[in-house]
Steps between C-alpha positions, in 0.01 A plus 500: 500500500589663173251745356397533142683763297225708335731655229568153358143443413511774239775336306463228251589167656851406413719190569807560719834422345556200716191329359580572129587195305249276674257336271197557724552866585645743247269761347715521182713241342684459165363244263695276275475751211629787719161657550350595833219314659280529809599244756267277696459641845470267799174488681537454874212308659408335826594142587217296646448119501783450240333742248561864410163686541449870481362667801125461525466883528681557179712772670872561452773730648825632360834350592799737485865409494756628747585790274128602460446341159167328440564129472158337482140485626432236760173353618345676794365206695192513714352323804330256266832410345638429855206281574548309168877450576419371854245258356751367240762470774280306731404262219857434403656479850402135605648354192814701529546408862433140407796480276818352638757741625739368247258583214454849629874539506510397132234751412672791673825405326303513173405859570868582530575329176242706310606827663853425385377469145334849527784654702557785264142601489483504889829713511342756255184522696678536841723774355198693368294446826761563757734745318811293558792421261530173313754362737273556807200376318673185390611435854144535619355282233767225562432513878117460422571195291745356751243546772255273329779232481585555870140452619457199256782342696323547826160360390568148648734616780333797688277270698815364670572853613156615589366175629632273779486161670402582853610315815203366708468315827335187360517230238403738218654663202416880482554684175444869420437522122463828305206518251399779267281775636270525192451821308759773563467862390822675412549878482804520275770749590446826319867581403651162430284411195635146442748377762281625784198325362679164441654527850153508660308281258743198470484410879121531487436241223794259568314333787173470321319817543329699227558868471312810398756779430429870484791624280695816538269790412763711326733212364277212415629411150773251603238328722271460206780362297571252778137378475570416141777278615274336755229437240743317271668306787364199696339721762124404505256774411379683818804424717618852434263785403613857451297822503625842390342824603484764778597357835257724688224314324633146506695447826204552735283260295778228510567560871140459598405214273372219720624226279870614515689313767811709533634835381852588412503884546869523505500705183245756633567841640554486879243785540238254361597216737231577768219522255604181323529315825163626622343377169678164517395416857143424418576141405826473700731518196868426539666841434858586407528880571728736310825593662457794744788684341347472155642345187704798366829339619402141493757292302318245287839360402588426859511136617233589758252559226475126454455246781330175559333660801320722261331189364391422864322836520235359261457151653288349782657250730317171542597285801460125458519239775569136401546210740841324493475149365152530357 
């Protein structure tokens, strides 16, 4: 996990070159009369229940770019924020799961449409957060948009892969049908600020689950911008909730919350896996562990980063018997 750079706190906050020219970000801009002006800085908040509240504690922490420049202050979420997010997810989940798979497919596709319209903004934020060039950032953003489209296509098809019609010795039909698990906590990957998050979040919600996401601690800004897309899309409020802050304060609370049914810890540090699993076992959560080799070399652009079987990790299988001819 990246550490804060003390020297940067003594400098006046400045906007990295990759973010200049954006209406929401620049510190200085040139007016129509050629004079300078103070730009309107973007305020990064939490996303809970379809709204953008500040953390109840009023605390914030500094976010630095890959080159050490101060980018912004982000909310430092608390245990109470986690509880509020879980409450919002629980309230929204039944209605979301009750939508038809085709309708959820349309909604996920709408997310991709809106991200496409803000593509340049996402590219600029990924460049600043991850320290990559424009070509690499563009490829990552395009892959994140395409991943929403890919999972949208699976919304009404994954049940044929995960479920089954089972042979039985009798005059019965026997079906195995996947259903949403409920509320799923997601520990977003630390290094992959946008594509990694989308790769883990999309398979969670496509089947009807609601998610509570702990964003990357050091690179949360693209994730917050993604919630702005979600808020203006057709995703019902509470289906996705996002908390920014220090992972050491947030992950244990999410992992031990008794109203969270599953936990995607794929983006967590492997050294934390045992503690997370110990906290999650109290209410027998489904748990997706981080890869044992770590995420340093994990290729989020690889085809293995998207799979219909990832959707199945967040579903429960219901078996139904029905008499033939009845």
